[in-house]
SEMARDREN-958156 format. One line per field, with one value per residue: residue number from 0; chain; x, y, z of N, C-alpha, C, O in turn. Coordinates in Angstrom, 2 decimals, padded with zeros to 5 digits, always signed. Layout:
num = [NUM|...];
chaine = [A|...];
nx = [X|...];
ny = [Y|...];
nz = [Z|...];
cax = [X|...];
cay = [Y|...];
caz = [Z|...];
cx = [X|...];
cy = [Y|...];
cz = [Z|...];
ox = [X|...];
oy = [Y|...];
oz = [Z|...];
This chain:
num = [0|1|2|3|4|5|6|7|8|9|10|11|12|13|14|15|16|17|18|19|20|21|22|23|24|25|26|27|28|29|30|31|32|33|34|35|36|37|38|39|40|41|42|43|44|45|46|47|48|49|50|51|52|53|54|55|56|57|58|59|60|61|62|63|64|65|66|67|68|69|70|71|72|73|74|75|76];
chaine = [A|A|A|A|A|A|A|A|A|A|A|A|A|A|A|A|A|A|A|A|A|A|A|A|A|A|A|A|A|A|A|A|A|A|A|A|A|A|A|A|A|A|A|A|A|A|A|A|A|A|A|A|A|A|A|A|A|A|A|A|A|A|A|A|A|A|A|A|A|A|A|A|A|A|A|A|A];
nx = [+090.59|+093.02|+092.77|+094.81|+096.44|+098.59|+098.80|+101.21|+102.22|+101.74|+103.55|+106.30|+108.37|+110.80|+109.35|+108.49|+110.02|+109.59|+106.80|+106.54|+107.78|+106.00|+103.70|+104.56|+104.73|+102.13|+100.95|+102.25|+101.19|+098.53|+098.73|+099.53|+097.26|+095.44|+096.39|+095.87|+093.03|+092.42|+092.80|+091.56|+091.01|+091.04|+093.07|+093.41|+095.79|+096.03|+093.83|+094.46|+096.68|+095.56|+094.06|+096.17|+097.59|+095.68|+095.45|+098.06|+098.15|+096.13|+097.41|+099.63|+098.32|+097.10|+099.47|+100.40|+098.35|+098.67|+101.19|+100.47|+098.66|+100.39|+102.11|+100.42|+099.94|+098.00|+098.28|+097.36|+096.85];
ny = [+016.20|+014.38|+011.90|+010.61|+008.49|+005.65|+002.20|-000.20|-001.76|-000.31|+000.98|+000.18|+001.29|+003.86|+005.98|+006.15|+007.84|+010.31|+010.46|+010.40|+012.85|+014.62|+014.01|+014.89|+017.68|+018.20|+017.82|+019.84|+022.15|+021.81|+022.14|+024.84|+026.00|+025.42|+026.94|+029.50|+029.35|+029.14|+031.58|+034.54|+036.83|+037.64|+039.23|+040.88|+039.85|+037.45|+036.13|+035.94|+034.32|+031.98|+031.11|+030.76|+028.68|+026.67|+026.07|+025.17|+022.94|+021.34|+020.93|+019.45|+017.16|+016.19|+015.55|+013.48|+011.62|+011.06|+009.80|+007.62|+006.36|+005.79|+003.97|+001.86|+001.08|+002.51|+004.91|+007.91|+008.18];
nz = [+042.13|+040.42|+037.85|+036.67|+037.24|+036.77|+035.95|+037.09|+034.98|+032.64|+030.87|+028.81|+027.68|+026.84|+027.39|+029.97|+031.75|+030.65|+030.90|+033.70|+034.35|+033.14|+034.64|+037.18|+036.59|+035.99|+038.52|+039.95|+038.63|+039.41|+042.22|+042.29|+041.19|+043.19|+045.31|+044.34|+044.14|+046.80|+047.78|+049.28|+047.93|+044.52|+042.23|+039.00|+037.92|+039.20|+038.20|+035.49|+035.68|+036.68|+034.47|+032.62|+033.96|+033.98|+031.25|+030.67|+032.33|+031.10|+028.59|+029.31|+030.43|+028.03|+026.62|+028.26|+027.91|+025.19|+025.22|+026.77|+024.98|+022.80|+023.96|+024.29|+021.76|+020.39|+019.03|+017.36|+013.79];
cax = [+091.71|+093.32|+092.63|+095.87|+097.34|+098.72|+099.15|+102.64|+102.58|+101.20|+104.57|+107.48|+109.28|+111.50|+108.32|+108.27|+110.66|+108.88|+105.49|+106.74|+108.07|+104.72|+102.84|+105.01|+104.37|+100.67|+100.70|+102.69|+100.15|+097.39|+099.08|+099.49|+095.91|+094.81|+096.80|+095.08|+091.64|+092.25|+092.97|+090.33|+090.74|+091.85|+093.18|+093.41|+096.91|+095.69|+092.88|+095.16|+097.59|+094.70|+093.72|+097.39|+097.89|+094.71|+095.82|+099.28|+097.78|+095.45|+098.36|+100.36|+097.39|+097.00|+100.72|+100.38|+097.40|+099.33|+102.26|+099.80|+098.16|+101.49|+102.62|+099.46|+099.78|+096.83|+098.56|+096.57|+097.58];
cay = [+015.34|+013.87|+010.45|+010.32|+007.53|+004.53|+000.89|-000.44|-002.36|+000.51|+001.43|-000.66|+001.99|+004.98|+007.00|+006.16|+008.99|+011.49|+010.44|+010.78|+014.29|+015.25|+013.80|+015.87|+019.00|+018.31|+017.98|+021.21|+023.06|+021.57|+022.79|+026.25|+026.39|+025.31|+028.15|+030.64|+029.19|+029.27|+032.93|+035.23|+037.91|+037.45|+040.45|+040.51|+039.01|+036.14|+035.53|+035.58|+033.22|+030.88|+030.75|+030.22|+027.39|+025.66|+025.73|+024.37|+021.66|+020.64|+020.57|+018.33|+016.01|+015.75|+014.89|+012.24|+010.73|+010.68|+008.80|+006.35|+005.67|+005.27|+002.79|+000.78|+000.84|+003.21|+006.29|+008.38|+008.06];
caz = [+042.13|+039.07|+037.63|+035.68|+037.74|+035.79|+036.46|+036.92|+033.65|+031.55|+029.95|+028.79|+026.77|+027.42|+027.71|+031.37|+032.35|+030.13|+031.56|+035.11|+034.40|+032.84|+035.79|+038.21|+036.17|+036.10|+039.96|+040.29|+038.20|+040.30|+043.51|+042.08|+041.04|+044.51|+046.07|+043.75|+044.45|+048.20|+048.05|+049.58|+046.94|+043.29|+041.40|+037.59|+037.63|+039.71|+037.29|+034.31|+036.01|+036.79|+033.13|+032.05|+034.55|+033.50|+029.86|+030.79|+032.92|+030.08|+027.60|+030.01|+030.43|+026.70|+026.32|+029.02|+027.22|+023.95|+025.60|+027.17|+023.76|+022.06|+024.61|+024.14|+020.32|+019.88|+018.59|+016.18|+012.55];
cx = [+091.83|+093.13|+093.66|+096.84|+097.38|+099.04|+100.61|+103.10|+102.11|+102.25|+105.72|+108.52|+109.99|+110.56|+108.05|+108.77|+109.89|+107.46|+105.54|+107.02|+106.82|+103.78|+103.24|+104.62|+102.92|+100.29|+101.14|+101.71|+098.94|+097.63|+098.99|+098.08|+095.14|+095.20|+096.05|+093.60|+091.38|+092.38|+091.61|+089.94|+091.64|+091.85|+093.29|+094.58|+096.71|+094.75|+093.52|+096.11|+096.78|+094.42|+094.99|+097.70|+096.93|+095.03|+097.07|+098.96|+097.04|+096.42|+099.17|+099.55|+097.22|+098.26|+100.83|+099.49|+098.03|+100.39|+101.58|+099.22|+099.30|+102.04|+101.71|+099.18|+098.53|+097.07|+097.73|+097.46|+097.49];
cy = [+014.69|+012.40|+010.01|+009.24|+006.33|+003.31|+000.60|-001.00|-001.56|+000.83|+000.42|+000.00|+003.12|+006.15|+007.14|+007.46|+010.22|+011.60|+010.91|+012.35|+015.06|+015.16|+014.72|+017.30|+019.24|+018.57|+019.41|+022.27|+023.02|+022.29|+024.32|+026.79|+026.35|+026.51|+029.38|+030.55|+029.38|+030.71|+033.68|+036.25|+037.62|+038.76|+039.93|+039.66|+037.58|+035.37|+035.13|+034.38|+031.95|+030.26|+030.11|+028.83|+026.31|+025.16|+024.85|+022.98|+020.79|+020.14|+019.34|+017.10|+015.40|+015.00|+013.52|+011.20|+010.21|+009.65|+007.50|+005.57|+005.06|+004.00|+001.58|+000.46|+001.50|+004.61|+006.67|+008.40|+009.42];
cz = [+040.76|+038.97|+036.65|+036.23|+036.72|+036.58|+036.19|+035.58|+032.45|+030.51|+030.02|+027.89|+027.56|+027.76|+029.17|+032.02|+031.87|+030.76|+032.96|+035.27|+034.11|+034.04|+036.99|+037.86|+036.32|+037.60|+040.39|+039.82|+039.09|+041.65|+043.39|+041.91|+042.38|+045.36|+045.58|+044.19|+045.93|+048.68|+048.31|+048.53|+045.71|+042.48|+039.95|+037.24|+038.05|+038.72|+035.97|+034.48|+036.16|+035.40|+032.46|+032.64|+034.09|+032.09|+029.84|+031.30|+031.89|+029.01|+028.11|+030.02|+029.09|+026.25|+027.06|+028.29|+025.92|+024.19|+025.98|+025.91|+022.93|+022.64|+024.50|+022.65|+019.73|+019.45|+017.36|+014.90|+011.75];
ox = [+090.84|+093.33|+093.40|+097.95|+096.44|+099.48|+101.19|+104.21|+102.10|+101.90|+106.08|+109.43|+109.79|+110.97|+107.46|+108.04|+109.58|+107.01|+104.72|+106.54|+106.57|+103.13|+102.39|+104.21|+102.49|+099.45|+100.42|+101.42|+098.38|+096.74|+098.45|+097.73|+094.28|+094.35|+095.65|+093.00|+090.27|+092.10|+090.63|+088.77|+092.84|+090.81|+093.26|+094.47|+097.14|+094.89|+093.18|+096.31|+097.29|+094.53|+094.89|+098.03|+097.32|+094.90|+097.13|+099.44|+097.32|+096.27|+099.34|+100.06|+097.19|+098.16|+101.31|+099.88|+097.91|+100.50|+102.02|+099.29|+099.18|+102.39|+102.15|+098.29|+098.06|+096.17|+097.46|+098.67|+098.04];
oy = [+014.49|+011.70|+009.11|+009.12|+006.06|+003.38|+001.07|-000.75|-002.08|+000.95|-000.10|-000.66|+003.29|+007.16|+008.13|+008.10|+011.09|+012.69|+011.71|+013.00|+016.08|+016.14|+015.25|+018.05|+020.32|+019.41|+020.08|+023.21|+024.05|+022.99|+025.00|+027.87|+027.19|+027.05|+030.22|+031.55|+029.75|+031.03|+033.44|+036.52|+037.38|+039.29|+038.73|+038.82|+036.63|+034.17|+034.09|+033.56|+030.89|+029.05|+029.06|+027.90|+025.17|+023.97|+023.89|+021.98|+019.60|+019.00|+018.35|+016.05|+014.17|+013.97|+012.54|+010.04|+009.02|+008.70|+006.42|+004.34|+003.95|+003.07|+000.43|-000.33|+001.09|+005.44|+005.86|+008.62|+009.53];
oz = [+040.05|+039.96|+035.86|+035.72|+035.98|+037.73|+035.22|+035.13|+031.33|+029.34|+031.08|+027.40|+028.76|+028.33|+029.60|+032.77|+032.69|+031.09|+033.40|+036.21|+034.76|+034.40|+037.70|+038.74|+036.72|+037.90|+041.14|+040.57|+039.47|+042.13|+044.27|+042.40|+042.62|+046.07|+046.38|+044.57|+046.32|+049.83|+047.60|+048.28|+045.85|+042.10|+039.70|+036.35|+037.39|+038.48|+035.40|+033.58|+035.80|+035.21|+031.81|+031.90|+033.85|+031.80|+029.08|+030.77|+031.81|+028.54|+027.40|+029.65|+028.98|+025.59|+026.50|+028.12|+025.61|+023.43|+025.58|+025.82|+022.42|+021.92|+024.60|+022.34|+018.68|+019.51|+016.48|+014.98|+010.66];
């Protein structure tokens, strides 16, 4: 389970909408990964899709973290 939840006061910028879209995408990737992992048999396409989804999910998580840092004034220079 993801720990990407945020507190209501975390954002005060237009980044809210972008963050919410990213959070929804992250959840969608998580659901797709769960479906693959629940499968009794994984073929090579399933394994490739699993790797692809994990990379996409990580990229979205990184983007969410960047938005959170920017909103808190901690953006990398």
